[in-house]
C-alpha positions as CSV (number, residue, x, y, z in Angstrom):
1,M,0.0,0.2,0.3
2,K,1.0,3.5,-0.6
3,F,0.2,7.1,0.6
4,V,1.2,10.3,0.6
5,V,0.6,13.0,3.4
6,S,1.9,16.7,5.2
7,S,4.9,15.4,8.2
8,T,3.5,18.1,10.1
9,E,-0.4,17.2,9.9
10,L,0.8,13.4,10.5
11,L,3.2,15.1,13.5
12,N,0.5,16.6,15.5
13,H,-1.4,13.9,15.1
14,L,0.9,10.9,16.1
15,T,2.0,13.1,18.8
16,A,-1.7,13.7,20.0
17,I,-2.4,9.7,20.5
18,S,1.3,9.1,20.9
19,K,0.6,10.0,25.5
20,V,-1.5,6.6,26.0
21,I,1.2,4.6,24.6
22,S,2.6,3.6,27.9
23,S,6.6,2.9,28.7
24,K,6.7,-0.6,30.5
25,N,3.5,-2.5,27.8
26,T,3.1,-6.0,28.3
27,M,3.0,-6.8,24.6
28,P,5.8,-5.9,22.2
29,V,3.8,-4.5,19.6
30,L,1.9,-2.0,22.1
31,D,5.0,0.4,21.2
32,N,3.9,0.7,17.7
33,F,1.0,2.8,16.1
34,L,-1.5,0.8,14.3
35,F,-2.3,2.2,10.8
36,Q,-5.3,1.1,8.7
37,L,-5.6,2.2,5.1
38,A,-9.2,1.8,3.7
39,G,-10.2,4.0,0.9
40,S,-8.9,7.6,0.9
41,E,-9.2,7.0,4.8
42,L,-5.7,6.6,7.0
43,T,-7.0,5.3,10.6
44,I,-4.2,5.6,13.4
45,T,-4.5,4.3,16.7
46,A,-2.5,3.8,19.8
47,S,-3.3,2.1,23.2
48,D,-1.8,0.5,26.5
49,L,-4.8,-2.4,27.2
50,E,-6.4,-0.2,29.2
51,S,-7.3,3.0,27.1
52,T,-6.7,3.5,23.6
53,L,-7.0,6.5,21.0
54,I,-7.8,6.8,17.3
55,T,-7.5,9.3,15.1
56,S,-8.1,9.3,11.5
57,M,-6.8,11.6,8.2
58,E,-8.6,11.8,4.9
59,L,-5.5,11.5,2.2
60,D,-5.9,12.2,-1.4
61,N,-3.1,10.2,-3.0
62,V,-3.6,6.9,-2.0
63,E,-2.8,2.8,-3.5
64,G,-4.0,0.0,-2.2
65,E,-5.1,-0.6,1.5
66,G,-4.1,-2.6,4.4
67,V,-3.2,-2.8,8.2
68,I,0.7,-2.2,9.8
69,A,1.8,-1.9,12.8
70,V,4.6,1.3,12.9
71,P,7.0,1.7,15.9
72,A,5.9,4.7,17.0
73,K,8.9,6.7,18.9
74,L,11.1,6.1,15.8
75,L,8.1,7.3,13.7
76,I,7.6,10.4,15.8
77,D,11.5,11.2,16.5
78,T,11.7,11.5,12.4
79,L,9.0,13.2,12.1
80,K,10.0,16.1,14.5
81,E,13.6,17.0,12.0
82,F,11.6,17.1,8.9
83,P,10.2,20.9,7.9
84,E,6.5,20.7,6.3
85,Q,6.5,19.0,3.1
86,P,4.7,15.8,1.5
87,L,5.7,12.1,2.6
88,T,5.7,9.6,0.5
89,F,4.8,5.9,2.5
90,Q,5.6,3.0,0.9
91,I,4.2,0.1,2.7
92,D,4.9,-4.1,1.8
93,T,2.4,-5.4,3.6
94,N,4.2,-8.9,3.7
95,S,7.6,-8.4,4.6
96,F,6.8,-5.2,6.7
97,S,9.3,-2.7,5.3
98,I,8.1,0.9,4.8
99,E,9.8,3.0,3.1
100,I,9.5,7.0,3.4
101,Y,10.2,9.1,0.5
102,S,10.9,12.9,1.3
103,E,12.0,15.7,-0.9
104,N,15.9,15.0,-0.7
105,G,16.1,11.3,0.6
106,K,14.4,8.0,1.9
107,F,14.0,6.3,5.4
108,S,13.4,2.6,5.8
109,I,11.9,1.3,8.8
110,V,10.8,-2.2,9.7
111,G,7.0,-2.6,11.4
112,Q,5.0,-5.5,12.9
113,D,2.1,-7.2,11.3
114,G,-0.8,-5.5,12.1
115,E,-3.2,-8.3,12.6
116,D,-1.0,-8.6,16.3
117,F,-2.4,-5.5,17.6
118,P,-5.1,-6.0,20.0
119,E,-8.5,-5.8,19.0
120,L,-11.0,-2.7,20.1
121,P,-13.4,-2.8,23.0
122,T,-16.8,-3.2,22.0
123,L,-19.9,-2.0,24.0
124,D,-22.6,-4.5,25.3
125,E,-25.8,-3.2,22.9
126,E,-28.3,-4.0,25.6
127,A,-26.6,-2.3,28.7
128,T,-25.6,1.0,27.2
129,S,-26.0,4.7,27.7
130,S,-25.3,7.2,25.2
131,I,-25.4,11.2,25.6
132,S,-24.0,14.3,23.4
133,V,-22.2,16.5,26.1
134,N,-20.8,19.9,25.2
135,H,-16.8,19.8,24.9
136,S,-16.7,22.7,27.5
137,V,-18.7,21.3,30.3
138,L,-16.7,17.7,30.0
139,L,-12.9,19.6,29.6
140,N,-14.4,21.6,33.0
141,G,-15.7,18.9,35.0
142,I,-12.2,17.0,34.1
143,E,-10.1,19.9,35.2
144,K,-12.1,20.9,38.2
145,T,-11.7,17.4,39.4
146,L,-8.6,15.8,38.2
147,F,-6.3,17.3,40.6
148,A,-8.4,15.7,43.9
149,T,-8.2,11.9,42.8
150,A,-6.4,9.5,45.0
151,D,-3.4,7.3,44.4
152,D,-5.1,4.3,46.5
153,E,-4.2,0.4,45.0
154,L,-6.4,-0.4,48.0
155,R,-9.1,1.5,46.9
156,P,-9.5,1.7,43.0
157,V,-12.3,3.4,43.3
158,M,-11.0,6.0,44.4
159,N,-8.4,6.8,41.2
160,G,-10.9,8.2,39.2
161,I,-13.7,11.0,38.3
162,Y,-16.9,9.4,39.1
163,I,-19.5,10.7,36.8
164,E,-22.8,10.8,37.6
165,L,-25.5,11.4,34.7
166,T,-29.7,12.2,36.3
167,P,-32.4,14.1,34.2
168,D,-31.4,17.0,35.9
169,F,-28.3,17.5,35.8
170,M,-24.3,15.8,34.9
171,S,-21.8,15.6,38.0
172,F,-17.7,14.6,38.1
173,V,-17.0,13.6,41.5
174,A,-13.1,13.1,43.3
175,S,-11.7,12.7,46.6
176,D,-9.0,11.1,48.2
177,A,-10.3,11.0,51.4
178,H,-9.2,14.3,52.4
179,K,-10.2,16.8,49.8
180,L,-13.3,16.1,47.8
181,V,-14.3,18.1,44.9
182,R,-18.0,17.8,43.1
183,Y,-18.5,20.1,40.1
184,R,-22.4,19.8,39.0
185,R,-23.8,21.3,35.9
186,A,-27.4,21.7,35.2
187,D,-27.3,22.5,31.9
188,A,-25.8,18.6,31.1
189,K,-28.6,16.1,31.3
190,A,-29.3,12.7,30.7
191,E,-32.7,10.8,30.0
192,I,-32.3,8.1,32.5
193,E,-29.9,8.0,35.9
194,S,-26.6,6.0,35.4
195,S,-22.6,6.9,36.4
196,F,-19.3,5.5,35.7
197,I,-15.9,5.7,37.4
198,L,-13.7,7.6,34.4
199,P,-9.8,6.4,35.3
200,K,-7.2,9.0,35.8
201,K,-4.9,8.2,32.4
202,P,-8.0,8.5,30.0
203,A,-9.1,12.0,32.0
204,G,-5.8,13.4,31.4
205,L,-6.0,12.9,27.6
206,L,-9.4,13.9,27.5
207,K,-7.9,17.0,29.1
208,G,-4.9,17.3,26.6
209,L,-7.7,16.6,23.9
210,L,-10.8,18.5,24.7
211,P,-9.6,22.2,24.3
212,K,-8.8,22.0,20.4
213,E,-12.6,20.7,20.4
214,E,-15.3,23.1,18.7
215,F,-18.4,20.1,19.0
216,D,-20.2,18.4,21.5
217,V,-18.7,14.6,22.2
218,K,-20.4,11.9,22.2
219,L,-20.4,9.6,25.2
220,E,-21.1,5.7,24.6
221,F,-20.5,3.4,28.2
222,D,-21.3,0.1,28.9
223,D,-20.1,-1.7,32.7
224,K,-17.1,-1.9,31.3
225,N,-16.1,0.6,28.5
226,A,-16.8,4.1,28.0
227,F,-16.4,5.8,24.5
228,F,-15.7,9.3,23.8
229,T,-16.4,10.2,20.0
230,L,-14.7,13.8,19.4
231,S,-14.6,15.2,15.9
232,K,-10.8,13.9,15.0
233,F,-10.1,11.2,18.0
234,K,-11.6,8.0,19.4
235,V,-10.8,7.8,23.2
236,I,-12.1,4.4,24.5
237,C,-10.8,3.3,27.5
238,R,-11.9,0.5,29.9
239,L,-13.5,1.9,33.4
240,V,-13.0,1.6,37.2
241,E,-15.0,-1.7,38.5
242,G,-16.7,-1.4,41.9
243,N,-18.9,1.2,43.6
244,Y,-17.9,4.7,44.2
245,P,-18.7,5.4,48.3
246,S,-21.8,8.0,48.8
247,Y,-20.0,11.2,48.5
248,S,-23.3,13.0,49.7
249,S,-23.2,12.0,53.1
250,V,-19.7,13.5,54.5
251,I,-20.8,17.0,52.7
252,P,-22.2,18.9,56.1
253,T,-24.9,20.6,55.3
254,N,-25.4,22.9,58.5
255,N,-22.7,25.1,58.1
256,P,-23.5,28.5,60.0
257,N,-20.0,30.0,59.9
258,A,-19.4,31.7,56.8
259,M,-15.8,33.8,55.2
260,V,-15.8,35.1,52.1
261,I,-12.2,36.4,51.2
262,D,-10.1,37.9,48.3
263,R,-9.0,34.1,46.9
264,L,-5.9,35.5,44.8
265,V,-4.6,37.3,48.5
266,F,-5.4,34.2,50.9
267,Y,-3.8,31.9,48.4
268,N,-0.6,33.5,48.6
269,T,-0.5,34.4,52.0
270,V,-0.9,30.2,52.2
271,R,2.1,29.8,50.2
272,R,3.8,31.9,52.6
273,V,3.2,31.4,55.5
274,S,3.2,27.4,55.0
275,V,6.8,27.7,54.2
276,F,7.2,28.0,58.2
277,S,4.9,24.8,59.0
278,N,6.2,21.3,60.0
279,Q,7.4,19.5,56.7
280,A,5.8,16.2,58.0
281,S,2.1,17.6,58.9
282,N,2.4,21.0,56.7
283,L,-0.4,22.2,59.6
284,I,-1.3,25.7,58.8
285,K,-3.8,27.4,61.5
286,L,-6.7,29.9,60.1
287,N,-8.2,31.4,63.2
288,I,-11.3,33.5,62.5
289,S,-13.1,36.5,64.6
290,G,-14.5,39.7,63.8
291,N,-13.7,40.5,60.4
292,Q,-10.1,39.1,60.5
293,L,-8.6,36.4,59.5
294,I,-5.5,35.0,61.2
295,V,-2.9,32.7,59.5
296,S,-0.4,30.6,61.1
297,A,2.4,27.9,60.8
298,Q,4.8,27.0,63.1
299,D,7.9,24.2,63.4
300,I,8.6,23.5,66.7
301,D,11.7,21.3,66.2
302,F,13.2,24.6,64.4
303,S,11.6,27.3,66.5
304,I,10.4,29.3,63.0
305,S,7.0,30.7,63.0
306,A,5.0,32.8,60.7
307,V,1.8,34.9,61.4
308,E,-0.4,36.9,58.8
309,R,-3.7,39.3,59.6
310,L,-6.1,39.3,56.8
311,N,-9.4,41.4,56.2
312,C,-12.0,39.7,55.4
313,Q,-16.2,39.8,55.9
314,Y,-17.3,36.8,58.2
315,E,-20.3,36.0,59.6
316,G,-20.2,33.4,62.8
317,D,-18.7,32.8,66.7
318,E,-14.9,32.7,66.6
319,I,-13.2,29.7,65.4
320,E,-10.1,28.0,65.1
321,I,-9.2,25.0,62.2
322,G,-6.2,23.6,61.1
323,F,-5.9,22.2,57.7
324,K,-2.9,20.8,55.5
325,S,-1.5,23.6,53.8
326,T,-0.8,21.9,50.4
327,F,-4.1,20.4,50.0
328,L,-5.5,23.7,50.8
329,Q,-3.9,25.6,48.3
330,E,-4.9,23.1,45.8
331,I,-8.6,24.0,46.2
332,L,-7.7,27.4,46.2
333,S,-6.1,27.6,42.7
334,N,-8.6,25.1,41.4
335,I,-11.5,27.9,41.9
336,S,-11.2,30.4,39.5
337,S,-13.6,33.2,41.0
338,A,-11.9,36.4,42.7
339,E,-13.5,35.9,46.0
340,V,-13.8,32.9,48.2
341,K,-16.2,31.6,50.3
342,L,-14.9,29.2,53.4
343,E,-18.1,27.7,55.3
344,L,-17.7,26.2,58.8
345,S,-19.6,24.1,60.9
346,D,-16.8,23.8,64.4
347,S,-12.9,22.9,64.0
348,T,-13.9,18.9,63.6
349,R,-15.9,18.9,60.4
350,A,-15.1,19.5,57.0
351,G,-14.6,23.0,55.5
352,L,-17.1,23.8,52.5
353,L,-14.7,26.3,50.0
354,L,-16.7,28.0,47.7
355,P,-16.7,30.2,44.6
356,E,-17.9,33.5,45.7
357,E,-19.6,34.4,42.6
358,K,-20.3,31.7,39.4
359,E,-19.0,32.4,36.1
360,N,-22.0,30.0,34.6
361,E,-25.4,30.3,36.2
362,D,-25.5,26.1,35.4
363,E,-22.8,25.4,37.2
364,D,-22.3,24.7,41.1
365,V,-18.6,24.1,42.0
366,L,-18.5,22.5,45.8
367,M,-14.8,21.7,47.5
368,L,-14.7,20.1,50.6
369,L,-11.4,19.8,53.0
370,M,-11.2,17.9,56.0
371,P,-9.4,19.1,59.0
372,M,-6.2,18.7,60.9
373,M,-5.8,18.7,65.0
374,I,-4.2,21.1,66.4
375,N,-2.1,20.3,69.2
376,V,-3.0,23.1,71.7
């Protein structure tokens, strides 16, 4: 088979899907891209068995058809060195030899039998749910929650984003037992209730592809796999099996103490003061009373401490609460509003951090952080 393709266009497509290829593949064929030529369309697949990325290109100058596995790293490293120009690929599907002709030269690669590439998973038609989701809703849901996923080998369900579809809203939830994020959209709905747990790696792959997307994403899933169909790419992934914990029960509902503060000022203060916290605990104390917030940290072992006072709007009783500073910084950096609201019930219960003003009327962002014990 033979085809002509633009060097930069091919490189762009390959770079986008190459992120799925694992450095520790159990099957040598997975170190390759699968090229499938049918008619004038070239379909390229990359996979690590758990996740698969597929892209396709329309070509003008094509002869024959067939499949071949092409070494991924070698091909990308070669294409990076070419200026924009047409490249001619001449492939012998019997000997798996690949000749690439450029304006000034010829490059020879040996591929593998494309038939050895693992087959794509299929969806169980009877158990499949399907929905069309706005690309920005999906991107925001992943961006707002991905940082809060866990790395817990004993509880793999915590290592992904729990996506919940109902007739009223679509929710994205992530938690590592210390912090929890719930991102909800009222403008994305499904006819029937369903849910699945999206693993961290395909979520990261989608986060990289969605900013360039202009159209709605078709989402289809059953008990085992999910298919995300974008305009130029398709992401297929195996879902995390198991039941996600009942996250609603840990969100405190009665929080009479509420503080509103400039998010960036609060974030920068926490960053400065946390330098003086104990390296093992990263404990930072917040003391709120009147319209003043006192942020403090100390490391008794090194006899160092730091205190900063900030103005805020506060309604409630005087309260002192401790948080792990690294988690508090992560949450504050993932809230996009100018001011942030901290809601508290008491110093032993989780604090809720919410954007004070919404970017989008249909958006509901809730971030929860568990407190740390303060040794008095």
